[in-house]
N, C-alpha and C positions, 0 to 999 in steps of 0.2 A: 339277262344277268340274274342269277339266283340271289335269294336273300342272304345266303352265307357269303357269296362272293361280294355282295354289296357291303356287308359288315366288315369283311377282311380288308376291302379297299379303304374303308374309312379308318381302320386302325393303321394301315400302312400310310395313309395320308397324314395322320397325326404324327407318326414317327418321322416322315419326310420333313414335316414342319420343324420338329425338334432338331433334326440334322442340319437344316438350313440355318436355324437360329444359332447353333454351335459354330457353324462356319462364319457367320457374321460377327459373332463375339471374337472368334480367333483372329479375324482379319483387322480388328480395331487396334488403334495405337495404345489405348489403355491396357488391353490384354498383353500386347507385346512388351510393354514396359513392366507390367506386373510380373510376367514370366522371367524377364531378365533379372529382376530383384529376387523373386522367390527362389530361383535356381541357385542363388548364392547363399541361402540359408540352410543350415544343417537340420536334418530331421532327427530330433533327439529321442532317446529311449524313454520308456515310461519312468524308469528310476531317475533319469536326469530331469524329466519334467517335474517330478516330485521334489527333487533337490532345488530346482529353480523356484518352485512355488513356496517351499519352506523358507528360503532365504529372501525372496522378493515376491510376495504374493501379487503385487500390482504389475508384474512384468508382462509385456505383450509380445514384443519381438526381440529375441536375443541373438547375439553373435559374438565371435571372438574379436580381439583388438584389430587384427589384420583384416578380417572380413569387413568390419565397419570401415576401415581405411579404404578398402577397394571400392566401397560404395560412396566415397566422398564424405564420410562422416568420421568424427574423431571423438574418442573417449574424453570426457571432461576431466580436468585436473582434480585429483583427490578422490575420484570415484572408486569405490571398492568393488572388485569383481565378484561374480557369482560362481562359486566352486561347483564343478561337475566332473564326472569321470570320462576320460577318453581312453580308448583301447590302445595298447602298445602293439603295433603291427610289425611283423618281421617277414622278410621274404625267405623262403626255403625251397629246396628242390626235392621233388618226389618223382617216383617212377609210376607211370600209368600202366594199364593192363597190357600194353604192348611192349613194355620195357623201356619206353622213351622217357627222358627226363623233362620235367616242366616246372616252371616257377609258380609258386602259390604263396598267398599271404596268410599268415597265421597270427592269431591273437595270443599274446603271452602276458596276461595281466592287464591292469589299468593304471592310469596315472591321473592326478588331479590337474585340471586346467581351469582357466577362468574365462567367463563370458560376461557380456554387459547388455543390459536392456537398452532399447532405443532412447529411453528417457535419460540415460546416463551419457548420451552422445550429443554432438552438435555438428552442423554442417549442411550438406546438400539435402534438400527435401526428397523424400521417397515418393514414388508415384502413389496415387490414391488406390490402395488395394481394395477399398470398399466399392470401387466402380464396377467390379465384376464379381461381387460377392452375392450369393443367394439371399433374397429378401423374403422374410417370413410372410406368409399369406395372411391377408385380412379377410374378414367377412364370414359368412355362414356357409356350411356345407349343405348339400341337398339333404332334405329330411329323411331320416331312417338309414342313411348310408353307413354311418358309424356302426350301428348295431348289426347291420347286414354283413359288414366286413369282419366284425368281431365273431359273428356266428360262423363265417367261413373259416376264420383262423381256428376256432374251436373244432370244426369238422376235421381238421388235420392234426388236432391234438395240442394246439397252442392256446395259452391263456393270454388275454389282452389286459394290460393294466396301465394306469396313468401314473408314471413316476419318472424321475430324471436322476441319473447317477452323476453326470458331469455336465459338460457343455452341449452334449449331443441332443438332438431333438427326439431321438428314439433309438431302440436297439432291438435286435433279435437274438435271443439266447437259445441256441440250438440244443444245448445239453439239458436245460431245464424246461424246454418247450414254453418259452415266455416271450411275448412281444410287449414292449413298453413304449409309450408315447408321453412326452413331457406334458404336464397338466396345465401349463400356463399359456398355451397358444390358442389362437382362434380355432373354431371348429373346422374351418377350411384347411388350415395348416395341419390340424390333428388328423384329419382324414387322409391328406396327402402323405403324411409321415407313416400312418398305419398301412397304407397301400405299399409304400416303399419297403417297410419291414416285412409285410406279408410276402412281398416279392422275394426277399431273402429266404424266407421259410420255404417257399415253393421251388426256388431255383438252386439254392446253395446248401440245404441241410444235409444232402447226401455226400458231400465232398467238396473240396476246394476247386475254384475255377483257376484260370491261368494266372490271375493276379487280382489284388484288391481293386485296382483301377477298373478292370473288366467287370467285376461284381457290382461296383457302385454305378457304373454306366448302365448296366443292365437294369438294375432295380429302379433307378430314378427315371429311366426311360419307361419302364412299366408304370410308374406313378403318373408320369405325364400323360401317357396314352389313356389310362383309365380315367383320370381326372377330366381329360378333354372329352371323352365319350359321355361323361356325366354332366357336362356343361360347367365344369369348374376349371378356371384358367390358372394353371400352376406355373406358367412360363417364367414369372419373375424369380421363382426359386429354381425350377428344373433346368432352365437353359444355362445359367452360369454354373450350376452344380455339375451338370454333365460335362460342360466345357472344361471345368477345372480337373475333374477326374480323368477325362480323356486327354488332358493337356493340349486341347485344341485340335485333336486329331478327328476329323470327320470319318476317316477310314475305320477307326475303332468303333465309333457310333454305328456305322453301317454294318460292321462285322457282328455286332450284338443284336441287330434288328430282329432277326428271326426268333431268337429265344425270348426277347422282350415282348414281341407282338403275341406270340403263343401264350405267354404267361398272362399278359393283359387280357387276352380273350378269355382265358380260364377264370380270371377274377370277375370279369364282367358277367359271364354266364352263370357264375355262382352267387351273384348278389341277389337278384330277383328274377323270376321267370320272364318278365317283360324285357330284360336286357338281352335275351337270347334272340330277339328279332329286331328288325329295323325300326318298326313302329315304337318299340320300347325305348330304343336309343334316342329317337326323336323326342319322346316324352320327357326323358331325363334331361335333354339339352334345352328344353323349353323353359 
């Protein structure tokens, strides 16, 4: 077996471990209960998130009156709803290219509706959503890795900065060639996030992938594989993160394996000369 084959086998083994972990999470009772609840919550637009924040900054989980009722919770008497916009949808018939009629939904304006935060309700307890939430990494990253990753980002035209715009741990701005990592996390988490965002720059800058879900599964898989090769265990964050974006689908994780492994290999080979051979990877893991 050649050194290249050995390195590729190790990267594949790391991805296999990730896929197995996602399968274990998806088979658990906590995961199933979490999906049942999350599936009932609407994904609001940015403008509606802003409206919710302006009216109730401490809101965490919001839903309409009937949605809460379906979950066994009821709005407390006297609570004031949070106003948001809901689209007015109408069905209409159009002709396709073949002259056949089909029904489609169109939006004709918006109306104001009201939602309520979980703190404004009472009733059945919801499952512990934290049970499958990514956990920020503690501890130190391998010495010199942050600078090496930043240099690699610079080599493809990206500036790396430490800043946070919202609740995210980092972001990749394709237009302005900028990768940001929040400044208040451990060096281990900072490196993992930097690898995640560098994965976006390498894989997604030239055009959209099939979906946001696919993109996030790809780059967090890259982050896990690279961290694993460097002796940094990111499983507490990467496993639930990938599971959530894949919605428990190990098939999706498997479908993205090839691109994730190729990207991870590219990052590892670009870090330092010693990562391009097996002895170097052994040294990093020690």
